[in-house]
C-alpha positions as CSV (number, residue, x, y, z in Angstrom):
1,M,98.3,46.9,93.9
2,S,97.3,43.6,95.6
3,M,94.1,42.0,94.5
4,N,94.7,38.5,95.9
5,S,93.2,39.0,99.3
6,F,89.6,39.0,100.7
7,G,88.0,39.5,104.1
8,H,88.1,42.2,106.7
9,L,89.2,40.9,110.1
10,F,89.6,37.3,108.9
11,R,91.7,38.0,105.9
12,V,92.9,35.4,103.3
13,T,95.6,35.9,100.7
14,T,96.1,33.2,98.1
15,W,99.3,32.7,96.1
16,G,100.8,30.3,93.5
17,E,100.0,29.0,90.0
18,S,98.6,25.8,88.5
19,H,102.0,24.4,87.4
20,G,104.3,26.1,89.8
21,P,106.1,24.3,92.6
22,A,103.4,25.0,95.1
23,L,100.4,27.2,95.9
24,G,98.8,28.2,99.2
25,A,97.2,30.8,101.4
26,T,98.2,33.2,104.2
27,V,95.4,33.5,106.8
28,D,95.6,36.6,109.0
29,G,93.2,37.5,111.8
30,C,92.6,34.0,113.1
31,P,92.0,34.2,116.9
32,P,94.5,32.4,119.2
33,G,93.9,29.2,121.0
34,V,91.9,27.4,118.4
35,P,92.9,23.7,117.9
36,L,94.3,23.3,114.4
37,T,96.2,20.5,112.7
38,P,96.9,19.6,109.0
39,E,94.5,16.6,109.4
40,M,91.6,19.0,110.2
41,L,92.2,20.8,107.0
42,Q,92.9,17.8,104.9
43,V,89.4,16.4,105.2
44,W,88.1,19.4,103.2
45,L,90.9,19.4,100.6
46,D,90.1,15.7,100.0
47,K,86.6,16.8,98.9
48,R,88.0,19.0,96.2
49,R,91.0,16.9,95.3
50,P,91.2,16.0,91.6
51,G,91.5,12.5,90.2
52,Q,89.2,10.8,92.6
53,N,86.8,9.3,90.0
54,K,86.0,9.3,86.3
55,N,83.6,12.3,86.7
56,M,86.5,14.8,87.2
57,T,90.0,15.6,85.9
58,Q,92.5,12.8,86.1
59,R,95.3,15.1,87.3
60,N,96.4,13.1,90.4
61,E,97.3,15.6,93.1
62,P,97.4,14.5,96.8
63,D,96.7,18.1,97.8
64,A,98.6,17.5,101.1
65,V,98.5,20.8,103.1
66,R,101.3,21.9,105.3
67,I,101.0,24.5,108.1
68,L,104.2,26.6,108.1
69,S,103.4,29.2,110.7
70,G,100.7,30.5,113.1
71,V,100.3,27.2,114.9
72,Y,102.2,26.0,118.0
73,E,101.6,22.7,119.8
74,G,98.4,22.2,117.9
75,V,96.7,25.5,118.5
76,T,96.6,28.8,116.7
77,T,98.8,31.6,118.0
78,G,96.9,34.6,116.6
79,T,99.7,35.3,114.1
80,P,99.5,34.8,110.3
81,I,98.9,31.1,109.3
82,Q,100.9,30.1,106.3
83,L,99.4,27.1,104.3
84,M,101.2,25.4,101.5
85,I,100.1,22.7,99.0
86,E,102.8,21.3,96.7
87,N,102.0,20.6,93.0
88,T,103.2,17.1,92.2
89,D,101.5,16.0,89.0
90,Q,102.0,18.9,86.5
91,R,102.1,18.1,82.8
92,S,103.1,21.5,81.4
93,K,103.9,19.9,78.0
94,D,100.1,19.5,77.4
95,Y,99.9,23.2,77.0
96,G,103.0,23.8,74.8
97,E,100.9,24.1,71.6
98,I,98.7,27.0,73.0
99,E,101.6,29.2,74.3
100,K,100.9,31.7,71.5
101,T,97.2,30.9,71.1
102,F,94.1,32.2,73.0
103,R,91.8,29.4,74.1
104,P,88.1,30.3,73.7
105,G,86.3,30.8,77.0
106,H,89.6,31.1,79.0
107,A,91.3,34.1,80.6
108,D,94.2,33.8,78.2
109,I,93.2,36.8,76.1
110,T,92.3,39.1,78.9
111,Y,95.5,38.3,80.9
112,W,97.5,39.1,77.8
113,Q,95.6,42.3,77.1
114,K,96.1,43.5,80.7
115,Y,99.6,42.3,81.6
116,G,101.3,41.6,78.3
117,I,102.5,38.4,80.0
118,R,100.7,35.1,80.6
119,D,101.6,31.7,82.0
120,P,100.3,29.1,79.5
121,R,101.0,26.2,81.8
122,G,97.4,25.2,82.8
123,G,96.3,28.8,83.0
124,G,98.8,29.8,85.6
125,R,97.1,32.1,88.2
126,S,93.7,31.9,86.4
127,S,93.5,28.2,86.9
128,A,90.9,26.6,89.1
129,R,93.8,24.9,90.9
130,E,94.0,28.2,92.9
131,T,90.9,27.1,94.7
132,A,92.7,24.4,96.6
133,A,94.2,27.3,98.7
134,R,90.8,28.7,99.4
135,V,89.6,25.3,100.6
136,A,92.5,25.1,103.0
137,A,91.7,28.6,104.3
138,G,88.1,27.6,104.6
139,G,89.1,24.7,106.8
140,V,90.8,27.2,109.2
141,A,87.5,29.2,109.2
142,R,85.5,26.1,110.0
143,E,87.6,25.3,113.1
144,V,87.2,28.9,114.4
145,L,83.5,28.8,113.8
146,K,83.3,25.5,115.7
147,A,84.9,27.3,118.7
148,L,82.9,30.5,118.5
149,A,79.5,29.3,117.1
150,P,79.0,25.7,118.0
151,G,76.2,24.2,116.0
152,L,76.9,26.3,112.9
153,E,77.2,24.2,109.8
154,V,78.1,25.0,106.2
155,K,76.9,22.6,103.6
156,G,77.0,22.7,99.8
157,Y,75.4,20.5,97.1
158,M,74.6,20.5,93.4
159,T,71.1,21.5,92.3
160,Q,71.6,21.4,88.5
161,M,73.9,19.9,85.9
162,G,73.1,20.9,82.4
163,D,69.6,19.7,81.7
164,L,69.3,17.8,84.9
165,H,67.7,19.4,88.0
166,L,67.4,18.3,91.6
167,D,64.0,17.1,92.5
168,R,63.5,19.0,95.8
169,A,60.6,16.7,96.7
170,K,63.3,14.0,97.2
171,F,65.7,16.3,99.1
172,D,67.8,14.2,101.6
173,W,70.4,16.2,103.6
174,D,72.0,12.9,104.6
175,A,72.6,11.8,101.1
176,I,74.9,14.6,100.1
177,D,78.2,13.0,101.1
178,G,77.3,9.6,99.7
179,N,77.7,10.3,96.0
180,A,80.2,11.8,93.6
181,F,77.9,14.8,92.8
182,W,77.2,16.0,96.3
183,L,73.6,15.4,95.3
184,P,70.9,15.4,98.1
185,D,69.1,12.7,96.2
186,A,70.9,9.3,96.2
187,T,68.4,7.8,93.7
188,A,69.4,10.3,91.0
189,A,73.2,10.0,91.2
190,A,73.4,7.1,88.6
191,T,71.4,9.1,86.1
192,W,73.6,12.2,86.6
193,E,76.7,10.1,86.1
194,D,75.4,8.5,82.9
195,Y,74.5,12.0,81.6
196,L,78.0,13.4,82.4
197,Q,79.8,10.4,80.8
198,T,77.9,10.9,77.6
199,I,78.9,14.5,77.5
200,R,82.6,13.6,78.2
201,K,82.6,11.0,75.3
202,E,81.2,13.7,73.0
203,H,84.3,15.8,73.9
204,D,82.1,18.4,75.5
205,S,81.4,19.8,78.9
206,V,78.4,21.1,80.9
207,G,77.6,23.8,83.4
208,A,76.1,23.4,86.9
209,A,74.4,25.2,89.8
210,I,75.5,24.8,93.4
211,E,73.7,25.8,96.5
212,V,75.4,26.5,99.8
213,V,73.5,26.6,103.1
214,V,74.7,28.0,106.4
215,R,72.7,26.5,109.2
216,G,72.8,27.8,112.8
217,A,74.2,31.2,112.0
218,P,73.1,33.8,114.6
219,A,70.9,36.8,113.8
220,G,72.8,40.1,113.4
221,L,75.7,39.2,111.1
222,G,76.3,41.9,108.5
223,A,75.8,45.7,108.5
224,P,74.4,48.4,106.3
225,V,75.2,49.7,103.7
226,Y,78.4,48.6,102.2
227,A,79.1,45.7,104.7
228,K,76.0,43.6,103.9
229,L,76.5,39.9,104.5
230,D,74.9,39.1,101.2
231,T,77.2,41.6,99.4
232,D,80.3,39.8,100.7
233,L,78.8,36.3,100.1
234,A,78.0,37.3,96.5
235,A,81.5,38.7,95.9
236,A,83.1,35.6,97.4
237,M,81.1,33.2,95.2
238,M,81.6,35.4,92.1
239,S,85.4,35.3,92.6
240,I,85.4,31.5,92.2
241,N,86.7,30.4,88.8
242,A,84.0,29.8,86.1
243,V,81.2,31.3,88.2
244,K,78.8,33.5,86.1
245,G,75.9,34.1,88.4
246,V,75.0,34.3,92.1
247,E,71.7,34.4,93.9
248,I,70.7,34.9,97.6
249,G,67.5,33.1,98.7
250,E,64.8,33.3,96.0
251,G,67.3,35.2,93.8
252,M,66.3,35.9,90.2
253,A,63.0,34.0,90.7
254,A,61.9,36.8,93.0
255,A,61.2,38.9,89.9
256,A,58.2,36.7,89.2
257,L,56.7,36.9,92.7
258,R,54.3,39.3,94.2
259,G,54.9,41.0,97.6
260,T,52.3,38.8,99.2
261,A,54.2,35.7,98.2
262,N,57.8,37.0,98.6
263,A,57.8,38.7,102.1
264,D,58.4,36.1,104.8
265,E,55.8,36.5,107.5
266,I,57.0,36.7,111.1
267,F,55.5,35.1,114.1
268,M,56.5,34.8,117.8
269,G,57.7,31.3,118.7
270,E,58.7,29.8,122.0
271,N,62.3,30.7,121.4
272,G,61.9,34.0,119.6
273,P,60.8,35.1,116.1
274,E,59.9,32.5,113.5
275,F,59.3,33.0,109.8
276,S,56.7,31.4,107.6
277,S,59.2,30.9,104.7
278,N,62.7,31.9,103.7
279,H,62.5,33.7,100.4
280,A,65.1,36.2,101.7
281,G,67.7,33.5,102.1
282,G,68.2,34.2,105.8
283,I,69.3,37.8,105.1
284,L,67.3,41.1,105.4
285,G,68.8,44.5,104.9
286,G,72.2,42.8,104.6
287,I,71.9,41.3,108.1
288,S,71.3,37.7,109.0
289,T,67.9,36.8,110.5
290,G,68.9,33.6,112.2
291,Q,67.3,31.4,109.5
292,D,69.3,29.3,107.1
293,I,71.6,31.5,104.9
294,V,71.1,30.3,101.3
295,V,73.4,31.3,98.5
296,R,73.4,29.8,95.0
297,F,75.8,30.1,92.1
298,A,76.1,29.0,88.6
299,V,79.3,27.8,86.9
300,K,79.8,27.8,83.1
301,P,80.8,24.7,81.2
302,T,84.5,23.9,81.2
303,S,86.2,25.8,78.4
304,S,88.9,23.2,77.9
305,I,87.4,20.6,75.5
306,L,88.7,18.4,72.7
307,T,86.2,19.7,70.2
308,P,87.9,22.1,67.8
309,R,87.1,25.8,68.4
310,Q,88.0,28.9,66.4
311,S,90.3,31.5,67.9
312,I,93.3,33.7,67.1
313,T,97.0,33.8,67.9
314,K,98.9,36.6,69.6
315,T,99.7,38.1,66.1
316,G,96.0,38.0,65.2
317,E,96.0,35.1,62.8
318,P,93.0,32.7,62.8
319,I,93.6,29.3,64.2
320,E,91.6,26.2,65.2
321,V,92.1,25.2,68.9
322,V,91.8,21.8,70.6
323,T,92.6,22.0,74.3
324,K,94.5,19.0,75.4
325,G,95.2,17.9,78.9
326,R,93.2,16.6,81.9
327,H,90.0,18.6,82.5
328,D,86.7,18.3,84.4
329,P,83.7,17.6,82.2
330,C,81.7,19.6,84.8
331,V,83.6,21.9,87.2
332,G,80.5,22.1,89.3
333,I,81.4,18.9,91.1
334,R,84.6,20.3,92.6
335,A,83.1,23.7,93.0
336,V,80.9,22.5,95.9
337,P,83.7,22.4,98.5
338,V,85.1,25.7,97.2
339,G,81.7,27.4,97.7
340,E,81.5,25.9,101.2
341,A,85.0,27.3,102.0
342,M,84.2,30.8,100.8
343,A,80.9,30.8,102.8
344,A,82.8,29.7,105.9
345,C,85.4,32.5,105.5
346,V,82.8,35.2,104.9
347,V,80.5,34.1,107.8
348,L,83.5,34.0,110.2
349,D,84.7,37.4,109.0
350,H,81.2,38.8,109.7
351,L,81.0,37.1,113.1
352,L,84.3,38.7,114.1
353,L,83.1,42.1,112.8
354,H,79.9,41.7,114.7
355,R,81.7,40.9,118.0
356,G,84.0,43.8,117.4
357,Q,81.2,46.3,117.0
358,V,78.5,45.2,119.5
359,G,80.3,42.6,121.6
360,D,78.9,39.2,122.8
361,G,76.0,40.5,124.8
362,P,72.3,40.2,123.7
363,R,71.0,43.0,121.6
364,G,67.4,43.8,120.4
365,Q,65.7,41.2,122.6
366,I,62.1,40.4,121.4
367,G,59.4,39.3,123.7
């Protein structure tokens, strides 16, 4: 029973553990003839890489990706692409004390209840370190999208960290890459950093919300009823470590709206249909409308903290747990490139499915 793969035509399988010798991904279904080099993928891994500043874990991993197969003379061959990232800065001794203890908020207890075996070295397969492989695979997806859908862009950013919220009146798309929080408001970055450092010094952590936007996606991606684009996007985001909620477009806030406010009105523009708003998040009936595709997800606070917490051992004895090691005070920061990667993989998968079912020709022309 394999549960380590996702996607339909563009299919990604990740492998490896947090403190093993390496981790990576096998990407199957990539079209041939797409330019691809390790450097093209490395730029995205560098966004997720740990140890870059004081706002994230100080585990110092270069996250250098190697392409072992599926590429010849700088272009994809159409065969499976094997990606590998070596682990070089493991400190498994940090986890020696919790080998027989279940850490509150972690998957330790559920892995043990299911398998009867668990890897205590940094969480093993349940560690967020696994997401490095997803980002590498997402880099492959981006290069294919660049070839098949020029102009399509996938961009993520933080909208909330604990008590702090993005002021959308100050939204600046160009500011996202200029600060450590992927925040579309450069004026707020210093405040967010002070807030996070206070939480770190208190031996605590905080949750966050991340928004991912796909701009320039064509209309028609997705299908009824069990192949909805938003279904696969939601599943992809929910599969990311620490994610506890996903929204498309207006999301849960739609429960407070009336139909007159929520339904995006449609008008005929010079280049086709135009919408008065985008409460639907660019998806209607599971199919993209051509508007921005907007998906949002919430991550819980990091469970690994130095503040003592109550738990039990494998034998059921009560114990006080202090989780040592190097951990993110807010995993939301490094979740941004992971969300982008998952969105890129899902959108490419649906683009290939769409081409396979209806071809490249125009369908349902309006006007």
